[in-house]
Backbone atoms as SQL, in Angstrom:
CREATE TABLE atoms (id INTEGER PRIMARY KEY, chain TEXT, resi INTEGER, resn TEXT, atom TEXT, x REAL, y REAL, z REAL);
INSERT INTO atoms VALUES
  (1, 'A', 1, 'MET', 'N', 127.873, 107.280, 111.606),
  (2, 'A', 1, 'MET', 'CA', 126.790, 107.255, 110.626),
  (3, 'A', 1, 'MET', 'C', 125.506, 107.686, 111.329),
  (4, 'A', 2, 'SER', 'N', 124.768, 108.555, 110.702),
  (5, 'A', 2, 'SER', 'CA', 123.535, 109.036, 111.311),
  (6, 'A', 2, 'SER', 'C', 122.440, 107.988, 111.196),
  (7, 'A', 3, 'LEU', 'N', 121.446, 108.135, 112.036),
  (8, 'A', 3, 'LEU', 'CA', 120.335, 107.191, 112.052),
  (9, 'A', 3, 'LEU', 'C', 119.558, 107.241, 110.742),
  (10, 'A', 4, 'ALA', 'N', 119.480, 108.403, 110.103),
  (11, 'A', 4, 'ALA', 'CA', 118.720, 108.548, 108.856),
  (12, 'A', 4, 'ALA', 'C', 119.344, 107.779, 107.705),
  (13, 'A', 5, 'LEU', 'N', 120.636, 107.507, 107.746),
  (14, 'A', 5, 'LEU', 'CA', 121.305, 106.821, 106.649),
  (15, 'A', 5, 'LEU', 'C', 121.320, 105.298, 106.790),
  (16, 'A', 6, 'LYS', 'N', 120.856, 104.794, 107.913),
  (17, 'A', 6, 'LYS', 'CA', 120.862, 103.350, 108.099),
  (18, 'A', 6, 'LYS', 'C', 119.824, 102.702, 107.183),
  (19, 'A', 7, 'ILE', 'N', 120.219, 101.608, 106.582),
  (20, 'A', 7, 'ILE', 'CA', 119.331, 100.870, 105.685),
  (21, 'A', 7, 'ILE', 'C', 118.505, 99.901, 106.524),
  (22, 'A', 8, 'PRO', 'N', 117.214, 99.852, 106.298),
  (23, 'A', 8, 'PRO', 'CA', 116.401, 98.924, 107.094),
  (24, 'A', 8, 'PRO', 'C', 116.797, 97.474, 106.827),
  (25, 'A', 9, 'GLU', 'N', 116.591, 96.647, 107.832),
  (26, 'A', 9, 'GLU', 'CA', 116.953, 95.232, 107.743),
  (27, 'A', 9, 'GLU', 'C', 116.121, 94.492, 106.690),
  (28, 'A', 10, 'THR', 'N', 114.849, 94.798, 106.616),
  (29, 'A', 10, 'THR', 'CA', 113.974, 94.087, 105.685),
  (30, 'A', 10, 'THR', 'C', 113.485, 95.034, 104.607),
  (31, 'A', 11, 'ALA', 'N', 113.415, 94.534, 103.425),
  (32, 'A', 11, 'ALA', 'CA', 112.886, 95.311, 102.303),
  (33, 'A', 11, 'ALA', 'C', 111.373, 95.150, 102.271),
  (34, 'A', 12, 'PRO', 'N', 110.654, 96.110, 101.714),
  (35, 'A', 12, 'PRO', 'CA', 109.206, 95.940, 101.596),
  (36, 'A', 12, 'PRO', 'C', 108.886, 94.721, 100.737),
  (37, 'A', 13, 'SER', 'N', 107.768, 94.078, 101.046),
  (38, 'A', 13, 'SER', 'CA', 107.414, 92.853, 100.323),
  (39, 'A', 13, 'SER', 'C', 107.105, 93.112, 98.855),
  (40, 'A', 14, 'HIS', 'N', 106.625, 94.298, 98.559),
  (41, 'A', 14, 'HIS', 'CA', 106.241, 94.608, 97.186),
  (42, 'A', 14, 'HIS', 'C', 106.961, 95.867, 96.747),
  (43, 'A', 15, 'GLN', 'N', 107.891, 95.737, 95.836),
  (44, 'A', 15, 'GLN', 'CA', 108.627, 96.899, 95.347),
  (45, 'A', 15, 'GLN', 'C', 107.880, 97.469, 94.148),
  (46, 'A', 16, 'PRO', 'N', 107.402, 98.700, 94.236),
  (47, 'A', 16, 'PRO', 'CA', 106.501, 99.213, 93.205),
  (48, 'A', 16, 'PRO', 'C', 107.121, 99.389, 91.827),
  (49, 'A', 17, 'TYR', 'N', 108.423, 99.646, 91.736),
  (50, 'A', 17, 'TYR', 'CA', 108.988, 99.951, 90.433),
  (51, 'A', 17, 'TYR', 'C', 109.748, 98.796, 89.804),
  (52, 'A', 18, 'LYS', 'N', 110.041, 97.780, 90.556),
  (53, 'A', 18, 'LYS', 'CA', 110.744, 96.626, 90.016),
  (54, 'A', 18, 'LYS', 'C', 109.699, 95.565, 89.684),
  (55, 'A', 19, 'LEU', 'N', 109.665, 95.150, 88.432),
  (56, 'A', 19, 'LEU', 'CA', 108.664, 94.183, 88.000),
  (57, 'A', 19, 'LEU', 'C', 109.176, 92.760, 88.206),
  (58, 'A', 20, 'SER', 'N', 108.283, 91.911, 88.693),
  (59, 'A', 20, 'SER', 'CA', 108.617, 90.502, 88.862),
  (60, 'A', 20, 'SER', 'C', 108.564, 89.809, 87.499),
  (61, 'A', 21, 'VAL', 'N', 108.923, 88.546, 87.482),
  (62, 'A', 21, 'VAL', 'CA', 108.895, 87.773, 86.234),
  (63, 'A', 21, 'VAL', 'C', 107.473, 87.701, 85.691),
  (64, 'A', 22, 'ARG', 'N', 106.516, 87.494, 86.558),
  (65, 'A', 22, 'ARG', 'CA', 105.115, 87.396, 86.112),
  (66, 'A', 22, 'ARG', 'C', 104.578, 88.745, 85.645),
  (67, 'A', 23, 'GLU', 'N', 105.015, 89.809, 86.284),
  (68, 'A', 23, 'GLU', 'CA', 104.612, 91.139, 85.830),
  (69, 'A', 23, 'GLU', 'C', 105.235, 91.460, 84.481),
  (70, 'A', 24, 'LEU', 'N', 106.461, 91.017, 84.281),
  (71, 'A', 24, 'LEU', 'CA', 107.096, 91.212, 82.972),
  (72, 'A', 24, 'LEU', 'C', 106.374, 90.415, 81.889),
  (73, 'A', 25, 'ARG', 'N', 105.887, 89.228, 82.225),
  (74, 'A', 25, 'ARG', 'CA', 105.120, 88.428, 81.265),
  (75, 'A', 25, 'ARG', 'C', 103.839, 89.158, 80.868),
  (76, 'A', 26, 'LEU', 'N', 103.159, 89.762, 81.840),
  (77, 'A', 26, 'LEU', 'CA', 101.953, 90.538, 81.538),
  (78, 'A', 26, 'LEU', 'C', 102.311, 91.781, 80.726),
  (79, 'A', 27, 'ARG', 'N', 103.419, 92.435, 81.064),
  (80, 'A', 27, 'ARG', 'CA', 103.861, 93.598, 80.295),
  (81, 'A', 27, 'ARG', 'C', 104.123, 93.212, 78.843),
  (82, 'A', 28, 'ASP', 'N', 104.739, 92.061, 78.627),
  (83, 'A', 28, 'ASP', 'CA', 104.985, 91.597, 77.260),
  (84, 'A', 28, 'ASP', 'C', 103.679, 91.406, 76.491),
  (85, 'A', 29, 'GLN', 'N', 102.641, 90.943, 77.174),
  (86, 'A', 29, 'GLN', 'CA', 101.338, 90.787, 76.521),
  (87, 'A', 29, 'GLN', 'C', 100.757, 92.149, 76.150),
  (88, 'A', 30, 'PHE', 'N', 100.938, 93.129, 77.015),
  (89, 'A', 30, 'PHE', 'CA', 100.453, 94.481, 76.715),
  (90, 'A', 30, 'PHE', 'C', 101.240, 95.108, 75.563),
  (91, 'A', 31, 'VAL', 'N', 102.542, 94.905, 75.542),
  (92, 'A', 31, 'VAL', 'CA', 103.361, 95.429, 74.447),
  (93, 'A', 31, 'VAL', 'C', 102.951, 94.774, 73.133),
  (94, 'A', 32, 'ALA', 'N', 102.686, 93.471, 73.168),
  (95, 'A', 32, 'ALA', 'CA', 102.247, 92.764, 71.956),
  (96, 'A', 32, 'ALA', 'C', 100.896, 93.303, 71.483),
  (97, 'A', 33, 'ALA', 'N', 99.995, 93.588, 72.415),
  (98, 'A', 33, 'ALA', 'CA', 98.700, 94.168, 72.031),
  (99, 'A', 33, 'ALA', 'C', 98.898, 95.547, 71.415),
  (100, 'A', 34, 'PHE', 'N', 99.790, 96.333, 71.993),
  (101, 'A', 34, 'PHE', 'CA', 100.064, 97.672, 71.476),
  (102, 'A', 34, 'PHE', 'C', 100.637, 97.607, 70.063),
  (103, 'A', 35, 'ASN', 'N', 101.547, 96.674, 69.841),
  (104, 'A', 35, 'ASN', 'CA', 102.203, 96.544, 68.536),
  (105, 'A', 35, 'ASN', 'C', 101.421, 95.692, 67.545),
  (106, 'A', 36, 'ASP', 'N', 100.269, 95.202, 67.955),
  (107, 'A', 36, 'ASP', 'CA', 99.411, 94.344, 67.125),
  (108, 'A', 36, 'ASP', 'C', 100.133, 93.056, 66.731),
  (109, 'A', 37, 'THR', 'N', 100.898, 92.506, 67.654),
  (110, 'A', 37, 'THR', 'CA', 101.572, 91.231, 67.415),
  (111, 'A', 37, 'THR', 'C', 101.088, 90.157, 68.385),
  (112, 'A', 38, 'ALA', 'N', 100.006, 90.454, 69.103),
  (113, 'A', 38, 'ALA', 'CA', 99.472, 89.489, 70.067),
  (114, 'A', 38, 'ALA', 'C', 98.907, 88.282, 69.332),
  (115, 'A', 39, 'LEU', 'N', 99.260, 87.120, 69.836),
  (116, 'A', 39, 'LEU', 'CA', 98.737, 85.886, 69.271),
  (117, 'A', 39, 'LEU', 'C', 97.471, 85.493, 70.017),
  (118, 'A', 40, 'PRO', 'N', 96.476, 84.983, 69.299),
  (119, 'A', 40, 'PRO', 'CA', 95.269, 84.538, 70.000),
  (120, 'A', 40, 'PRO', 'C', 95.625, 83.332, 70.858),
  (121, 'A', 41, 'GLY', 'N', 95.048, 83.283, 71.998),
  (122, 'A', 41, 'GLY', 'CA', 95.335, 82.160, 72.885),
  (123, 'A', 41, 'GLY', 'C', 95.143, 82.554, 74.332),
  (124, 'A', 42, 'TRP', 'N', 95.790, 81.816, 75.190),
  (125, 'A', 42, 'TRP', 'CA', 95.590, 81.951, 76.623),
  (126, 'A', 42, 'TRP', 'C', 96.713, 82.708, 77.320),
  (127, 'A', 43, 'GLN', 'N', 97.670, 83.267, 76.600),
  (128, 'A', 43, 'GLN', 'CA', 98.815, 83.890, 77.244),
  (129, 'A', 43, 'GLN', 'C', 98.412, 85.048, 78.164),
  (130, 'A', 44, 'LEU', 'N', 97.516, 85.910, 77.695),
  (131, 'A', 44, 'LEU', 'CA', 97.071, 87.033, 78.525),
  (132, 'A', 44, 'LEU', 'C', 96.330, 86.521, 79.753),
  (133, 'A', 45, 'HIS', 'N', 95.453, 85.545, 79.551),
  (134, 'A', 45, 'HIS', 'CA', 94.700, 84.986, 80.672),
  (135, 'A', 45, 'HIS', 'C', 95.637, 84.413, 81.731),
  (136, 'A', 46, 'VAL', 'N', 96.579, 83.606, 81.300),
  (137, 'A', 46, 'VAL', 'CA', 97.500, 82.956, 82.234),
  (138, 'A', 46, 'VAL', 'C', 98.350, 83.993, 82.959),
  (139, 'A', 47, 'ALA', 'N', 98.833, 84.986, 82.235),
  (140, 'A', 47, 'ALA', 'CA', 99.654, 86.027, 82.856),
  (141, 'A', 47, 'ALA', 'C', 98.858, 86.782, 83.922),
  (142, 'A', 48, 'VAL', 'N', 97.609, 87.099, 83.629),
  (143, 'A', 48, 'VAL', 'CA', 96.764, 87.821, 84.589),
  (144, 'A', 48, 'VAL', 'C', 96.461, 86.940, 85.789),
  (145, 'A', 49, 'TRP', 'N', 96.097, 85.681, 85.542),
  (146, 'A', 49, 'TRP', 'CA', 95.750, 84.779, 86.648),
  (147, 'A', 49, 'TRP', 'C', 96.942, 84.560, 87.575),
  (148, 'A', 50, 'GLU', 'N', 98.124, 84.353, 87.020),
  (149, 'A', 50, 'GLU', 'CA', 99.302, 84.128, 87.852),
  (150, 'A', 50, 'GLU', 'C', 99.648, 85.374, 88.669),
  (151, 'A', 51, 'LEU', 'N', 99.581, 86.538, 88.057),
  (152, 'A', 51, 'LEU', 'CA', 99.873, 87.771, 88.775),
  (153, 'A', 51, 'LEU', 'C', 98.838, 88.023, 89.865),
  (154, 'A', 52, 'THR', 'N', 97.573, 87.778, 89.568),
  (155, 'A', 52, 'THR', 'CA', 96.514, 87.957, 90.558),
  (156, 'A', 52, 'THR', 'C', 96.745, 87.033, 91.752),
  (157, 'A', 53, 'ASP', 'N', 97.087, 85.778, 91.480),
  (158, 'A', 53, 'ASP', 'CA', 97.363, 84.832, 92.573),
  (159, 'A', 53, 'ASP', 'C', 98.537, 85.303, 93.424),
  (160, 'A', 54, 'ASP', 'N', 99.605, 85.768, 92.790),
  (161, 'A', 54, 'ASP', 'CA', 100.776, 86.246, 93.527),
  (162, 'A', 54, 'ASP', 'C', 100.422, 87.432, 94.425),
  (163, 'A', 55, 'LEU', 'N', 99.722, 88.409, 93.861),
  (164, 'A', 55, 'LEU', 'CA', 99.372, 89.594, 94.639),
  (165, 'A', 55, 'LEU', 'C', 98.386, 89.268, 95.753),
  (166, 'A', 56, 'LYS', 'N', 97.474, 88.344, 95.487),
  (167, 'A', 56, 'LYS', 'CA', 96.515, 87.937, 96.511),
  (168, 'A', 56, 'LYS', 'C', 97.229, 87.216, 97.654),
  (169, 'A', 57, 'GLU', 'N', 98.205, 86.379, 97.328),
  (170, 'A', 57, 'GLU', 'CA', 98.981, 85.686, 98.363),
  (171, 'A', 57, 'GLU', 'C', 99.775, 86.665, 99.220),
  (172, 'A', 58, 'MET', 'N', 100.196, 87.772, 98.617),
  (173, 'A', 58, 'MET', 'CA', 100.934, 88.794, 99.369),
  (174, 'A', 58, 'MET', 'C', 99.994, 89.664, 100.208),
  (175, 'A', 59, 'GLY', 'N', 98.685, 89.434, 100.095),
  (176, 'A', 59, 'GLY', 'CA', 97.715, 90.171, 100.890),
  (177, 'A', 59, 'GLY', 'C', 97.198, 91.434, 100.242),
  (178, 'A', 60, 'GLU', 'N', 97.417, 91.560, 98.942),
  (179, 'A', 60, 'GLU', 'CA', 96.964, 92.755, 98.218),
  (180, 'A', 60, 'GLU', 'C', 95.447, 92.732, 98.087),
  (181, 'A', 61, 'LEU', 'N', 94.820, 93.871, 98.291),
  (182, 'A', 61, 'LEU', 'CA', 93.377, 94.004, 98.113),
  (183, 'A', 61, 'LEU', 'C', 93.050, 94.084, 96.625),
  (184, 'A', 62, 'PRO', 'N', 91.787, 93.848, 96.250),
  (185, 'A', 62, 'PRO', 'CA', 91.420, 93.899, 94.822),
  (186, 'A', 62, 'PRO', 'C', 91.765, 95.226, 94.161),
  (187, 'A', 63, 'GLU', 'N', 91.595, 96.334, 94.890),
  (188, 'A', 63, 'GLU', 'CA', 91.916, 97.634, 94.319),
  (189, 'A', 63, 'GLU', 'C', 93.408, 97.737, 93.993),
  (190, 'A', 64, 'GLY', 'N', 94.236, 97.161, 94.850),
  (191, 'A', 64, 'GLY', 'CA', 95.675, 97.169, 94.621),
  (192, 'A', 64, 'GLY', 'C', 96.073, 96.332, 93.428),
  (193, 'A', 65, 'VAL', 'N', 95.377, 95.209, 93.237),
  (194, 'A', 65, 'VAL', 'CA', 95.656, 94.344, 92.084),
  (195, 'A', 65, 'VAL', 'C', 95.306, 95.084, 90.795),
  (196, 'A', 66, 'VAL', 'N', 94.149, 95.746, 90.779),
  (197, 'A', 66, 'VAL', 'CA', 93.720, 96.495, 89.594),
  (198, 'A', 66, 'VAL', 'C', 94.692, 97.640, 89.306),
  (199, 'A', 67, 'LYS', 'N', 95.124, 98.345, 90.345),
  (200, 'A', 67, 'LYS', 'CA', 96.084, 99.438, 90.146),
  (201, 'A', 67, 'LYS', 'C', 97.406, 98.923, 89.592),
  (202, 'A', 68, 'ARG', 'N', 97.836, 97.758, 90.070),
  (203, 'A', 68, 'ARG', 'CA', 99.106, 97.203, 89.587),
  (204, 'A', 68, 'ARG', 'C', 98.995, 96.823, 88.113),
  (205, 'A', 69, 'ILE', 'N', 97.880, 96.224, 87.723),
  (206, 'A', 69, 'ILE', 'CA', 97.679, 95.856, 86.316),
  (207, 'A', 69, 'ILE', 'C', 97.649, 97.111, 85.447),
  (208, 'A', 70, 'LYS', 'N', 96.968, 98.144, 85.914),
  (209, 'A', 70, 'LYS', 'CA', 96.920, 99.396, 85.146),
  (210, 'A', 70, 'LYS', 'C', 98.299, 100.044, 85.067),
  (211, 'A', 71, 'TYR', 'N', 99.084, 99.932, 86.134),
  (212, 'A', 71, 'TYR', 'CA', 100.451, 100.459, 86.124),
  (213, 'A', 71, 'TYR', 'C', 101.290, 99.725, 85.088),
  (214, 'A', 72, 'ILE', 'N', 101.169, 98.402, 85.054),
  (215, 'A', 72, 'ILE', 'CA', 101.926, 97.598, 84.085),
  (216, 'A', 72, 'ILE', 'C', 101.472, 97.918, 82.665),
  (217, 'A', 73, 'ALA', 'N', 100.177, 98.161, 82.483),
  (218, 'A', 73, 'ALA', 'CA', 99.654, 98.493, 81.155),
  (219, 'A', 73, 'ALA', 'C', 100.103, 99.877, 80.707),
  (220, 'A', 74, 'ALA', 'N', 100.391, 100.770, 81.642),
  (221, 'A', 74, 'ALA', 'CA', 100.795, 102.132, 81.281),
  (222, 'A', 74, 'ALA', 'C', 102.233, 102.187, 80.780),
  (223, 'A', 75, 'ILE', 'N', 103.041, 101.195, 81.090),
  (224, 'A', 75, 'ILE', 'CA', 104.453, 101.211, 80.690),
  (225, 'A', 75, 'ILE', 'C', 104.612, 101.245, 79.169),
  (226, 'A', 76, 'PRO', 'N', 103.921, 100.391, 78.395),
  (227, 'A', 76, 'PRO', 'CA', 104.084, 100.484, 76.934),
  (228, 'A', 76, 'PRO', 'C', 103.656, 101.837, 76.369),
  (229, 'A', 77, 'ILE', 'N', 102.651, 102.459, 76.962),
  (230, 'A', 77, 'ILE', 'CA', 102.219, 103.769, 76.472),
  (231, 'A', 77, 'ILE', 'C', 103.325, 104.790, 76.689),
  (232, 'A', 78, 'SER', 'N', 103.942, 104.766, 77.858),
  (233, 'A', 78, 'SER', 'CA', 104.958, 105.776, 78.151),
  (234, 'A', 78, 'SER', 'C', 106.191, 105.620, 77.268),
  (235, 'A', 79, 'PHE', 'N', 106.526, 104.396, 76.883),
  (236, 'A', 79, 'PHE', 'CA', 107.698, 104.186, 76.048),
  (237, 'A', 79, 'PHE', 'C', 107.410, 104.359, 74.559),
  (238, 'A', 80, 'HIS', 'N', 106.168, 104.246, 74.153),
  (239, 'A', 80, 'HIS', 'CA', 105.836, 104.285, 72.730),
  (240, 'A', 80, 'HIS', 'C', 104.892, 105.425, 72.380),
  (241, 'A', 81, 'TYR', 'N', 104.790, 106.440, 73.224),
  (242, 'A', 81, 'TYR', 'CA', 103.825, 107.490, 72.981),
  (243, 'A', 81, 'TYR', 'C', 104.298, 108.381, 71.842),
  (244, 'A', 82, 'ARG', 'N', 103.609, 108.289, 70.760),
  (245, 'A', 82, 'ARG', 'CA', 103.907, 109.102, 69.583),
  (246, 'A', 82, 'ARG', 'C', 102.572, 109.473, 68.915),
  (247, 'A', 83, 'VAL', 'N', 102.637, 110.483, 68.093),
  (248, 'A', 83, 'VAL', 'CA', 101.462, 110.857, 67.322),
  (249, 'A', 83, 'VAL', 'C', 101.233, 109.768, 66.274),
  (250, 'A', 84, 'GLY', 'N', 100.011, 109.374, 66.085),
  (251, 'A', 84, 'GLY', 'CA', 99.695, 108.367, 65.089),
  (252, 'A', 84, 'GLY', 'C', 99.576, 106.968, 65.653),
  (253, 'A', 85, 'TYR', 'N', 99.638, 106.819, 66.965),
  (254, 'A', 85, 'TYR', 'CA', 99.525, 105.501, 67.581),
  (255, 'A', 85, 'TYR', 'C', 98.141, 105.263, 68.170),
  (256, 'A', 86, 'LYS', 'N', 97.130, 105.905, 67.608),
  (257, 'A', 86, 'LYS', 'CA', 95.776, 105.749, 68.151),
  (258, 'A', 86, 'LYS', 'C', 95.309, 104.301, 68.120),
  (259, 'A', 87, 'SER', 'N', 95.575, 103.596, 67.042),
  (260, 'A', 87, 'SER', 'CA', 95.128, 102.195, 66.972),
  (261, 'A', 87, 'SER', 'C', 95.869, 101.353, 68.000),
  (262, 'A', 88, 'GLY', 'N', 97.153, 101.632, 68.226),
  (263, 'A', 88, 'GLY', 'CA', 97.912, 100.904, 69.242),
  (264, 'A', 88, 'GLY', 'C', 97.378, 101.162, 70.635),
  (265, 'A', 89, 'HIS', 'N', 97.041, 102.420, 70.897),
  (266, 'A', 89, 'HIS', 'CA', 96.481, 102.756, 72.197),
  (267, 'A', 89, 'HIS', 'C', 95.128, 102.080, 72.386),
  (268, 'A', 90, 'ALA', 'N', 94.329, 102.030, 71.348),
  (269, 'A', 90, 'ALA', 'CA', 93.017, 101.387, 71.447),
  (270, 'A', 90, 'ALA', 'C', 93.168, 99.899, 71.750),
  (271, 'A', 91, 'ARG', 'N', 94.115, 99.241, 71.069),
  (272, 'A', 91, 'ARG', 'CA', 94.342, 97.809, 71.337),
  (273, 'A', 91, 'ARG', 'C', 94.860, 97.595, 72.755),
  (274, 'A', 92, 'LEU', 'N', 95.741, 98.475, 73.206),
  (275, 'A', 92, 'LEU', 'CA', 96.289, 98.354, 74.550),
  (276, 'A', 92, 'LEU', 'C', 95.217, 98.591, 75.603),
  (277, 'A', 93, 'LYS', 'N', 94.366, 99.588, 75.376),
  (278, 'A', 93, 'LYS', 'CA', 93.276, 99.846, 76.323),
  (279, 'A', 93, 'LYS', 'C', 92.325, 98.657, 76.391),
  (280, 'A', 94, 'ALA', 'N', 92.036, 98.050, 75.246),
  (281, 'A', 94, 'ALA', 'CA', 91.162, 96.874, 75.235),
  (282, 'A', 94, 'ALA', 'C', 91.812, 95.713, 75.993),
  (283, 'A', 95, 'ALA', 'N', 93.095, 95.507, 75.798),
  (284, 'A', 95, 'ALA', 'CA', 93.806, 94.439, 76.508),
  (285, 'A', 95, 'ALA', 'C', 93.841, 94.715, 78.008),
  (286, 'A', 96, 'ALA', 'N', 94.036, 95.973, 78.388),
  (287, 'A', 96, 'ALA', 'CA', 94.064, 96.333, 79.805),
  (288, 'A', 96, 'ALA', 'C', 92.695, 96.140, 80.440),
  (289, 'A', 97, 'ARG', 'N', 91.633, 96.521, 79.739),
  (290, 'A', 97, 'ARG', 'CA', 90.276, 96.300, 80.259),
  (291, 'A', 97, 'ARG', 'C', 90.005, 94.817, 80.435),
  (292, 'A', 98, 'GLN', 'N', 90.422, 94.015, 79.449),
  (293, 'A', 98, 'GLN', 'CA', 90.226, 92.577, 79.546),
  (294, 'A', 98, 'GLN', 'C', 91.026, 92.007, 80.721),
  (295, 'A', 99, 'ALA', 'N', 92.249, 92.477, 80.908),
  (296, 'A', 99, 'ALA', 'CA', 93.089, 91.996, 82.013),
  (297, 'A', 99, 'ALA', 'C', 92.475, 92.353, 83.361),
  (298, 'A', 100, 'VAL', 'N', 91.957, 93.563, 83.495),
  (299, 'A', 100, 'VAL', 'CA', 91.324, 93.965, 84.755),
  (300, 'A', 100, 'VAL', 'C', 90.098, 93.106, 85.028),
  (301, 'A', 101, 'SER', 'N', 89.284, 92.871, 84.009),
  (302, 'A', 101, 'SER', 'CA', 88.090, 92.034, 84.181),
  (303, 'A', 101, 'SER', 'C', 88.465, 90.614, 84.587),
  (304, 'A', 102, 'LEU', 'N', 89.463, 90.046, 83.911),
  (305, 'A', 102, 'LEU', 'CA', 89.907, 88.693, 84.251),
  (306, 'A', 102, 'LEU', 'C', 90.448, 88.635, 85.672),
  (307, 'A', 103, 'SER', 'N', 91.181, 89.661, 86.065),
  (308, 'A', 103, 'SER', 'CA', 91.768, 89.684, 87.394),
  (309, 'A', 103, 'SER', 'C', 90.701, 89.764, 88.479),
  (310, 'A', 104, 'ILE', 'N', 89.730, 90.630, 88.296),
  (311, 'A', 104, 'ILE', 'CA', 88.654, 90.758, 89.284),
  (312, 'A', 104, 'ILE', 'C', 87.885, 89.456, 89.397),
  (313, 'A', 105, 'GLU', 'N', 87.564, 88.859, 88.254),
  (314, 'A', 105, 'GLU', 'CA', 86.840, 87.585, 88.265),
  (315, 'A', 105, 'GLU', 'C', 87.655, 86.510, 88.980),
  (316, 'A', 106, 'HIS', 'N', 88.937, 86.438, 88.687),
  (317, 'A', 106, 'HIS', 'CA', 89.791, 85.406, 89.286),
  (318, 'A', 106, 'HIS', 'C', 90.020, 85.673, 90.771),
  (319, 'A', 107, 'TYR', 'N', 90.124, 86.924, 91.160),
  (320, 'A', 107, 'TYR', 'CA', 90.354, 87.274, 92.563),
  (321, 'A', 107, 'TYR', 'C', 89.208, 86.786, 93.442),
  (322, 'A', 108, 'PHE', 'N', 88.002, 86.959, 92.957),
  (323, 'A', 108, 'PHE', 'CA', 86.832, 86.600, 93.756),
  (324, 'A', 108, 'PHE', 'C', 86.315, 85.195, 93.489),
  (325, 'A', 109, 'ASN', 'N', 86.952, 84.457, 92.616),
  (326, 'A', 109, 'ASN', 'CA', 86.561, 83.092, 92.342),
  (327, 'A', 109, 'ASN', 'C', 86.945, 82.241, 93.544),
  (328, 'A', 110, 'GLU', 'N', 85.975, 81.580, 94.140),
  (329, 'A', 110, 'GLU', 'CA', 86.220, 80.806, 95.357),
  (330, 'A', 110, 'GLU', 'C', 87.113, 79.602, 95.126),
  (331, 'A', 111, 'SER', 'N', 86.897, 78.907, 94.023),
  (332, 'A', 111, 'SER', 'CA', 87.622, 77.649, 93.805),
  (333, 'A', 111, 'SER', 'C', 89.049, 77.875, 93.321),
  (334, 'A', 112, 'GLN', 'N', 89.328, 79.026, 92.709),
  (335, 'A', 112, 'GLN', 'CA', 90.642, 79.340, 92.139),
  (336, 'A', 112, 'GLN', 'C', 91.069, 78.342, 91.066),
  (337, 'A', 113, 'GLU', 'N', 90.157, 77.542, 90.586),
  (338, 'A', 113, 'GLU', 'CA', 90.438, 76.604, 89.509),
  (339, 'A', 113, 'GLU', 'C', 89.692, 77.078, 88.266),
  (340, 'A', 114, 'PRO', 'N', 90.344, 77.094, 87.116),
  (341, 'A', 114, 'PRO', 'CA', 89.624, 77.477, 85.898),
  (342, 'A', 114, 'PRO', 'C', 88.540, 76.453, 85.581),
  (343, 'A', 115, 'ARG', 'N', 87.464, 76.953, 85.032),
  (344, 'A', 115, 'ARG', 'CA', 86.377, 76.044, 84.657),
  (345, 'A', 115, 'ARG', 'C', 86.858, 75.118, 83.559),
  (346, 'A', 116, 'GLU', 'N', 86.416, 73.872, 83.617),
  (347, 'A', 116, 'GLU', 'CA', 86.886, 72.877, 82.656),
  (348, 'A', 116, 'GLU', 'C', 86.502, 73.249, 81.234),
  (349, 'A', 117, 'ALA', 'N', 85.337, 73.858, 81.056),
  (350, 'A', 117, 'ALA', 'CA', 84.903, 74.224, 79.708),
  (351, 'A', 117, 'ALA', 'C', 85.795, 75.317, 79.119),
  (352, 'A', 118, 'ASP', 'N', 86.410, 76.146, 79.986),
  (353, 'A', 118, 'ASP', 'CA', 87.263, 77.223, 79.509),
  (354, 'A', 118, 'ASP', 'C', 88.696, 76.775, 79.273),
  (355, 'A', 119, 'SER', 'N', 89.021, 75.605, 79.712),
  (356, 'A', 119, 'SER', 'CA', 90.397, 75.134, 79.629),
  (357, 'A', 119, 'SER', 'C', 90.775, 74.783, 78.194),
  (358, 'A', 120, 'PRO', 'N', 92.010, 75.100, 77.784),
  (359, 'A', 120, 'PRO', 'CA', 92.446, 74.714, 76.448),
  (360, 'A', 120, 'PRO', 'C', 92.487, 73.192, 76.286),
  (361, 'A', 121, 'LEU', 'N', 92.631, 72.474, 77.398),
  (362, 'A', 121, 'LEU', 'CA', 92.649, 71.017, 77.320),
  (363, 'A', 121, 'LEU', 'C', 91.271, 70.458, 76.972),
  (364, 'A', 122, 'ALA', 'N', 90.213, 71.170, 77.399),
  (365, 'A', 122, 'ALA', 'CA', 88.866, 70.707, 77.092),
  (366, 'A', 122, 'ALA', 'C', 88.630, 70.719, 75.587),
  (367, 'A', 123, 'VAL', 'N', 89.172, 71.720, 74.910),
  (368, 'A', 123, 'VAL', 'CA', 89.021, 71.805, 73.461),
  (369, 'A', 123, 'VAL', 'C', 89.749, 70.639, 72.798),
  (370, 'A', 124, 'SER', 'N', 90.952, 70.336, 73.269),
  (371, 'A', 124, 'SER', 'CA', 91.708, 69.242, 72.653),
  (372, 'A', 124, 'SER', 'C', 91.056, 67.903, 72.950),
  (373, 'A', 125, 'ARG', 'N', 90.462, 67.743, 74.156),
  (374, 'A', 125, 'ARG', 'CA', 89.775, 66.491, 74.459),
  (375, 'A', 125, 'ARG', 'C', 88.560, 66.311, 73.566),
  (376, 'A', 126, 'ASP', 'N', 87.823, 67.414, 73.327),
  (377, 'A', 126, 'ASP', 'CA', 86.661, 67.327, 72.445),
  (378, 'A', 126, 'ASP', 'C', 87.079, 66.979, 71.030),
  (379, 'A', 127, 'SER', 'N', 88.177, 67.547, 70.566),
  (380, 'A', 127, 'SER', 'CA', 88.614, 67.261, 69.213),
  (381, 'A', 127, 'SER', 'C', 89.136, 65.819, 69.091),
  (382, 'A', 128, 'ASP', 'N', 89.697, 65.289, 70.174),
  (383, 'A', 128, 'ASP', 'CA', 90.149, 63.896, 70.157),
  (384, 'A', 128, 'ASP', 'C', 88.971, 62.935, 70.060),
  (385, 'A', 129, 'ARG', 'N', 87.862, 63.313, 70.669),
  (386, 'A', 129, 'ARG', 'CA', 86.667, 62.466, 70.610),
  (387, 'A', 129, 'ARG', 'C', 85.900, 62.624, 69.311),
  (388, 'A', 130, 'GLY', 'N', 86.269, 63.617, 68.540),
  (389, 'A', 130, 'GLY', 'CA', 85.555, 63.871, 67.292),
  (390, 'A', 130, 'GLY', 'C', 84.401, 64.817, 67.484),
  (391, 'A', 131, 'GLY', 'N', 84.292, 65.415, 68.684),
  (392, 'A', 131, 'GLY', 'CA', 83.203, 66.358, 68.973),
  (393, 'A', 131, 'GLY', 'C', 83.571, 67.745, 68.529),
  (394, 'A', 132, 'ALA', 'N', 82.642, 68.687, 68.757),
  (395, 'A', 132, 'ALA', 'CA', 82.878, 70.081, 68.363),
  (396, 'A', 132, 'ALA', 'C', 83.692, 70.804, 69.368);
């Protein structure tokens, strides 16, 4: 067997074309935005935050995190690109912009803890107290 055909002992830490479970969760959010079936809530936020944490732990720079999110957002466009999908593309672009913004904010957040006022639990605690 030639040296060129030998398989390396270790695989790269980040495989560019195989999506992880968290990347698939973010892709599902982008597909839902494209198809206008996205539910209001924290699903996009959580998917972005978890993916950002994973990539940051692997040593990815902020530019790499943004490129990965844009790559994941491009998948629904490539599979659903047809004439007449302008509104779907607009929704997907808006979701991708929001995901990039959330990722950058979360990447540089020192505490890595969501603010209590932004937490869905804070809303339920306020409603339990009878507050707004």
